[in-house]
N, C-alpha and C positions, 0 to 999 in steps of 0.2 A: 648257447647250448643247445645240443643236440637231442632228439626224440632217446635217443640211445643212452645218453652220457646218465651215472649215477644222478638221482634226485633224494636227498635224504626226507625231505620234504613227505615221498610219495613210499620210502624204504621204511618208513617206520610203521607205515600204515597194518602192514601184512604179522607185525607180531607185538609181543609187548613192552617194545621198547620205548622209554622217555626219547622227546627228542633229543640230536646230539645238534646243540647250538653252538658247538666250537665248527662244523662242516655245512651250517644251513647259510645260505649266501641270499642276498637281493634275486640274482638270475634263476634261483630256484622256482621262486614266487608262481607265476608265472604260468609256466611249463605246467607247474602241476595242479594249477585252478582248473588251467585248459584241459587236461586230463580227465581228470575228475568229474568237471562238470558235463563232458561226454558222457561217461562212464554211467553217471546217475540219469541222463537222458533216456541211456540205454535201460536202463535197471525200471522207471517209470514206464517205457515204451510196454517194454516188457509184462511188466505188473497190469496195467491196463487190458492189454491182448489177452490176458487170463482169469480177466475179472468177471465173468458173467455170471462166475458160482463164485463170489468173492470169499474169502478166508482170511487170517489175521497174518499166515505164515506166508500163503500166496502174494498180499495185496502188502499189509502195514508193513510186517519187519523188513522185506526188501529196500522199500525206499527208506526206511528208517536209517537203515544199514548205510545205503547210499550217501545218506545226509549225512550222516555222522565222519564218513570216510571224508569227504569234504570240509568239514568245519574243524577235525581235525590238524587237515592240513593249513587252512588257511589260519590256524588262531596263533601259532609260532608266529608269522606275516603278522598279523597285527598287532601282538604284542611288543616284539622287535620295533615294528616302526612308533611304538608308545616309549619305551624304554632304551633304547640307542636310536634314536632319531639319528637319521644322516641323510644327504642329498639320495642316496643309491637307494637308500629304504622306502624313502617317501615317491621316488619315481614306480617302485615296485607294488605296494600298497595302490597306488593311485590306478594302475596297470590292473593288477585285480579287481578294487573293489567294482568297476562299473561292469563286471561281467558277472560276479555276485547277484549282485541287485537285480540285474535283468532275469537270471535265471530263478532268483527268486519270486519275481514277478510273472514269468512264465508259468513257475508250478503254483504260485496261489490262484493265478489267473487258466488252471488246466479244466477245461468242464468235464472234459471224458475224466479225469483223475478224478476232482467233485463228484460225479456221477457215478463212480465206480464203488468209492470210500462210502455214498450216501445208502448203495445198493448194500452195501454191510451191515450199514447202521440198521435195516429198513429185514434184516435177514434172520431166519431161525438162529445161522449162526455168532450174531451178535450177544445173543443171549447165554449163550455157550459162556464166552469172554468173563473173565476176571475184572473187577469193579477198575481197577487202573487200567485195562487193554482198553473199554468202556469209554474212560476218562479221557485218554488220549484223542480215540476216535471223534469222540463231542469237541474235544478241542480242535481239530483240526477243520471238521466243519465248519467251525464260527470263525475262523482265521481264515477257511477259502472265502468265506462271504466278506472278511476284514481286506479282504486282497483284491477286492472288488469281480468276484470271479460270476457274479450276478448280472454285472454292466455290460452294455451291448460292446460292439467291437472296438467304435470309436471311443467310446469312453473308458474301453479298457485300455487302448490303447494311450489315453491321456493318462489315466492313473500310472499307469508305466511309466512314462518320460516322467510322472512328479517326483515317485518314487528314487527313478536316475538321479535327478536334478538335486533331492532334497539329500542323497547318500554324500554327494558331491559338495554341496554346501557347507555339512555338514563335518567333513571332514579338513575342508580350508579354514573353516572358522576355528579348531582347534590348532590346524597348524600355524595358522596367524597367531593364536595365542602364544603358543610356545615362540615362536620368536621373538613376538613384541616382548618377554618374559626374558628374553636372551638377550635381547637387544641392550636394554638400558643397564648401565655397569657404572659405580662412581670410587675413584681411586682418593685415596683418604692419604696423606702424607704427615698430618698433622694428628696424633694420639688424640690432644684434648679437645678434638671435635665430636672424639666418641665419650666423651664422660658419660659415665652414667651405666656404660655398656659393661655387663658383666666380664669379668676372667673369660670364662667357654666364649661366648660371642665376641667376644676381641680375636681368641683364639681362631677362632671361622673364618670369620674374616680376613686374620694374617694367612690364611690356610689359601681361603679364594683368591688372594693375590701372590702367594707363593706360584700356585698352580698355572696362573700367568705372569710367571717371571717377573713381575713385580713385588717392589719394598712397599712396605706398606700396609693396608690395609684393601681391600677392594668388597663392595656394599654391593649386592646382585636383589633381582625381584625374587629368588626362590623363599620360601618358607620361612625355613631356620634365620634366616639374612634379613628377610623384612620384617619378620615378628621381633628380633631381635631389636632394632632398630627402635620401633615403632611403641613396644615398650619399654624401653629401657634408658633411649638416649635423651640425655638433660637439655641437649641443642635444638630448640623448636625449632629450628629454619631445618635443619636436618630433617627431621620426622615431616614437616611439611611436605619437602620434595623427594623424599621416598613415598610418601605417601601420593602425591600428585603421579610421581609415574608409576607407581602400581594400581592406582584407582581410573588411571587414562589407559592403561592396554589396550592394544589392536582396538583404537580407535580414531575420530577425527581431530582429539587435543593430543595434548602431552608434548615428552618429548619425541616421539616417532609419531607426531601429528601427520596421519593419512597414509603412512607406512604400511600398514600392518590390519586396514581397517574394516570393520567386520560389522558396521554399518547397513551399509547395502545389502550384506550379507541375509544378516537377521529379517530385514524387512520380507527380501523374498524366499527365507523360509518358512514366515508366518503365515505369507501369500499362501504359501504352495501347500503347507497342511490344510489350512483353511477350503482351499478348493479341494482337495482329496476328500479330506470329511464330506464335503456338500456331495460328492459323486457319491460317497455310499450311502447319502440320505441323512446323513447326521446333520444338526445345525449349528455346530464345531465341532474344531479338533477336540476342545475339550470335553464336549460329549462322546466324540469317538474314543476318547485315553480309555474310558470307564468303561469300556464295552469288557475290560478287562482286569478292573479293580476292583478291590472292595468295594468303593463310594459307589450310591444310588445316582446322583448327579452333581452337576458343579454347586448347587444351591445349599443341600446339605455339605459339602465343603467349605463352603462359603461361612457358612453360618457356624460350624466347627472352629475356621481360623478367626472371626468376629468377636466368637463368645472366649478364646484363647486370649486376643486384643486386648478384650475389656477385661477378663482378670490380672492381666499384667500390668496395662498401662501406668496405673498408680504407684505400682514400684519401680517400674523404669523411670516416670518423673524422678521417686526419690532419691535414686541410686545418680541418676544425671548432674540432680543439683548437688549431691556428696563431692562426685566429682569435682563440681564446677569453681565450689566453695576451697577447695586445694588447689586448682588452678588461678580462683583469685587472689590467694597468698605470694603467688607468686607473678602479679601483677598481670595478670591473664584475665580482662575485661569479661571477652566471648569467649567461651570453649569452643574448640574447633574439632573436624574430625581424627584430627591427627596428632589429640591432646587425649583423644579416650583413653586407648591403652596404656598408656604413658600414666596417664591420672588413676587411671584405674588401679595399676599394677601399685602404687604408691595408697591409694585407699589400702588395699588389701594389707600392708605393710602396716601402716597403723594400724589396722584395726586386727588383726591376725598374727601382728608381730613376725611375718613368716613373709620372702619371695619366694617364686616357682625355682629361682637358682638354689635357696637353700635343697631344695628335696633334688638337684642331679643328680648330687653325686653317690645318691640313695640308689637310682634307677640306670646302674650299668646296662646297655642295651644284650648284651649275652643270659645277664644273668635274669631281666625281666624276661626274654623269651623261654628262656627257662621255665619262670616260675607259670608265665601263662600257660605251658602245657601242663605244670603241674596242677594248675586250677583246672585243668580241663578233664585232667585225668581223675581228677576228686567226685567231679561233676559227673561224668559221664560212665567211667571205668575203662576209658582207653589209655594208649600206651601213645607217646611221640618218641619216634628216635633218628638220628641224624642218617642218609642214607649217603654213603661217601662214594667219590668216584662217578658223577651225575652231571656229563658237560652242562655247563652255565652261558649266559653270553655277557655275567660281568663278577667280578673275583669278591666282590661283596654278596651273591647269590650263594645261598644254601638250600640244601633240599632234605626233606625230612620225611617220613610216613606214618599215616596213624594206623594204629593194627589195635584190635581188640586184646582187654588184658588174656594173661596166659591161661586162668583160670575159665575162659570159653573158648579157649582154642587158639589167642594170639592171630590169626587171622588178619591180612589186611585190609583195608579201610578206605583208606584213599593216601593219594601223594599230592605233597606242595612244595612250590618255592617258594622260596621269601627275599622278596630285592629289598631293603630298608633305606638305604640312603638315599639323600638327593645328590643330584650331579647333572652337571650339563648333558644336554641331549636327550633330558628324561621328563617325560609330561609332570606338570602340577602335581599335587593331589594325594589322595591314598583309595585302592581300589583292589577288589577283587575278581578275577576273570577264569572263567573254565576253560582249562586245554580240553579236557573230554570230561563226557557226563558217565555216570553208571549205565550201564546198559547189561542185559543176561543174552549172550549168543550162544548157538550150537558148538562152541569149542570153549567157552566157560564164563566169567563175569569180566567185565570190561571196567577196573578201578578208575572214580572218579579223581582227576587231575586238577589244583588249583594253580592260578598264580595270586601273588599276595604281595601286594609291591604298595609302598610309603616313601617318602622323602622326607625322614628325621636328621635332626644335624648328624654328620657323621662324626666319624672316631678323629683325633685329633690329636698326630704325632705319634705316640706309643700309649698312648691315652684308649681305653675302650668309649665307644661312644656313652653319652651321657645324656640322657632321654627330661623331657619334661615331662610332667605330670599331664598332660594334653596330651602328646606323644604316647605315653602310656596307654591311654584312652583307647588311642585312636588305633592302636597295636589290638587291646582287645575288639575292640568294634572293627575291624576289618577281617580279623582270624574268626568273628561271629560269622559272617558271610562265606569265609570258608569251612565252618564244621556243615552248615548247611546245605553247602555244595556238597561234601565231603560224607558226612553221616548216611547218608540217606541208604534205605533198604530197597528202594523203590527201582524196579528192575527195567525200566523203560524210559528211554534217554530225555524223551519229552516231557515227562514231569516228573523226573527224577533233580533232587535236590534244591537247587533255585530254579528249576526252568518253569516255566509254567504257572510259577507263584505267581498271586495277585502282586503288581507293582507296589501298591500301596501297603504289602502287608512284609515285603522282604527285608526290610529292615528291622523286623522283630529278632530275630536271631545276635542280630548286631547291636541294637542298641543294648539289648538284654546283657551280653556280656560285660560293659561298661561299667555295671555294678559293682561287679568284683573289684573295679582300680580304688573302691575308695571303702573298703573292708578292711580292719585291722587284721583277720585270720586271713584272708588270700593276698593281702599285701607284706603278710610277715615269710610267704612262700620266696620271696624275690625280694623284695626292700633292703637294702643292706648294701654302707659304702663300700664303692670299690679299691676301697685302699685297704681301710681295716677289719673291714668284714660286720663292722657295727650295724646291727638292727637298725632300723627307722625309733630315733627316740619315741617315746610315747607323747611326751609334749608336740614334737612337729609332727605327730600323725594327729594330735586332737586338733591343732591349726589348721591341717588341709582339709578335716572332714568339718570344722567349723566353717571355714571358708566355703563348701562345696555349693552354698547358692549365693555365691558372691558375682555380683550384675546377671543376678539370674534371670529378672525382669527384662534386661537389655537386651539378653540371649534370645531369650525366649520372642520376645519383639521381633528382632531382627530377623527369625525363621520364620514369622507370620508374614513379615513384610514379606520376604522373596516369596512365600507362598502365593500369597495374593495375587503378587504378579503374575507370575508364572502362568494362575487361574485365572485371570481378568487379559492377559496379553492372547489366551488362544479362546475363552468363551466370550469375549467380544469384539475378535476383529471381525471391522467393517471393509469391505474393498473396495468402499467410494473415499473411505478415511484416510486408508494405509495401516499400518502396522502400529503406529503412535507409539513405539516404545517408550522412548524416553518421557512421555506426555503420561500413559499409562506408571510409569513407576514414578513419577510426581505425585499423582493424583493417589495411590496406595500411602505414598508417603504423608501427605497431609492428611489422610485420613486415621491412618493409625501412628508414623512415628513421632519418637519425642524431640528427635533434633533431624535439621535437615545438614545431609552433606554440601558441598561446596557445587555450584554449577557444573563444574569440571568432571564431576564424577560419572565415570561412564562405567559404572557396575555391570550392565545388560552388555555390553562388551565382552567380558569373560566368564560370563555365566555357561559355562560349559556343559553345565548337570545338564539345563534346559534346551541350549541349540547345539550341543555336539555329544548327548547321552543321553540317557532312555528317562529320563525325566522331562518330559516336556507334557505339561498339563497334569504332572505328576510330582510335582519339588513339595507337594503339601504331604506326602507321603514320612515324612521324616517326622513331622508331629504326630500322624496320624497314626501309626507305629509306634512311636514311643506312646502312647496310651497302653496299645498292649503290651508293649515292652514291662512298662515300671509296673502296670498288674500284674504279668507274669512274675517279675521279682519277688512282687510281694508275698508271693506264694514262700518263697522263701524264710523272706522276714517273719513267716507267722509259722515256721517251722526252726531251719538251722540254716546256714549258710550254703554247707553242704551238705545237705540232706541227701539221703543216698535215693531213696523213694523219688523225691521231688525231680531231682536230677533225673533219673531215669525215666518218669511220666513227661518231662520235657524231650528229652530222648524219641520217646517211641514216637509220642503223639505232634511235633512239632517238626526238630528235623530229620527226621525218618520219615516221615509221611510224604514229602515233598506237595504235589500236587495233586496227589491221588484224591483228595476231598476240597473244599474251600476252607479259605486259611482262617474264618470265622468258628467253622466246626472245630480243627487245632486247636483254635484255642480255647473254645469249649470244654472238648476232649481232657486238656490238660487243665483247667483251673474250677470246670464243673458250674460254669457260668457265664453270661455275657459281659464284654469289656468293660469297667468301670475309670472314669476319669478319675478318679480320687487318689488312687498312687501319685498317679504321674503331678498333680497337685501340689500333694504331702512333698515327694523327691524334691519340685523345685523352690518351692519354702511359699507357696500362693497359695491362697484360700482368699475365698467370696468377700471376705471383708476384708480385703487391700480393693474388691474391685471397685473401678471407677465409676 
């Protein structure tokens, strides 16, 4: 590509157009990044040169604008790498990433820039700035120190080398996991092998096969397929085979043993994180991570997690004993990991007289999506409308705009892309990413734009996609993140929406939204049979509500296990002993788990939240923020589910505030007091009388 060739990643930056995903090609990525890094360097140099008497408009604003342009150009590249994986997109992403990482290190260690911003902090001009602007500057100074600006030249160079290598390793970890997930498939030609699977699952597996020009059924390790087999397949050998393939992905054992192995990558990632933390004067990477979180120290987190384990273990043991008893009725003397989901579902059917499949017909995806929008409209007084004729990366993707209600002007608040279904070449899981953040500039307001990505069961034939209740909950969860990003009223991108919020508070708005998936009044806005239009029968709703805490102890303990593992992995790293990944996990399981998985289980090798995401030494955030979200929802339990005043208070004190103040201050402003764990324990069916 020549320098004069049109580049949609650059062309979209000078107006308000959304990306033209039909025009963006891998070849556009690196030239755009090169151009914008060069422009950003010139902007920074000019701002420093004019900074003897610095102010916001000459120092902070131009640097922020240059960084925003770079982020907006690279965001579609990163997104397409995740949702439309191909060799060309991998190559493009991997060509850009080292340049972006090097530029980030360069800026974070720019002593002249640091000194210029510090001069502004100490100048009279700082006192004239609004609270949000002052917060941006304070956060920038903190981040300079966390980037190694105070290190000597040799240490700076080493810190930059570490950052570069960690970026490469995290990307390779994620790609190995995707490749390992897609490498395994099982073609089934005899339907009796799949006895127990409901029609929806059989149709999905048949569609998988047809997509590969095969007869019969095709099992993959994508979530809808994997979960269906582990939950419903009567064939225990099949469950064991699929479990083994899933739990050994990207490791030294299993069907693809060694081919996509993340073992050495994890060891190096942990060693480099520890070294980087020590260069900055922290005892461990866990200590370093808390510089931008709510929690005060690793000991506080560990005590919190161990307290949850104490409150949970008795119930989890009882739950395991109940499903083991069911397994014994089938002649299984010792229940195994691949039996838990299957007999948990059997127990739910026995106890509550319904299964997840009974609900699917009442959760057609289009209606659920529309119902989610109606819930949000009632809570926050905004409306969500489809936007037509926007180029997307796949036919399944739809685009929407969030607007204020017409009664307050109907102005646009944000835009989002929704990509709901699993497909080949798409990274597993569900997530929200920002394409651009809200920021006010000379020409007006840049609206926040989000990518909302899920991996739900796709439509089968002419029928709409029929979601499980878990998938409905996931959609509400991710949209909570999206609302946090898009409903902000903050004018400065570094602290607008989710940006700059303490990481152990970012799950508050997402987990908060999940509560509306369990209430009759909100379910009535969308739960209706896709063929007859019949609303969710009261008897079926009562069974769903009664089963809310089915296996709650087991699930809570599972999250505690993952969180403790992550914390101790980063807190206790010893260069003399190495990473000890599997040993650390085994020790945690010995302490808190009520059941041991098989020796072949390689869960860490697919733990991309920690090794390829933003949750390193922070996975505890899910449980930490769940305390906040449960307590926040209890404010609606004290009033009503759609109480307008309570909804507006959550909007103005939490969602709109971004990181203009500490997350705990946002919570207190909404709730009127410090958070309490009581609501979480009550919602989870846990209480002190169950404690071990």
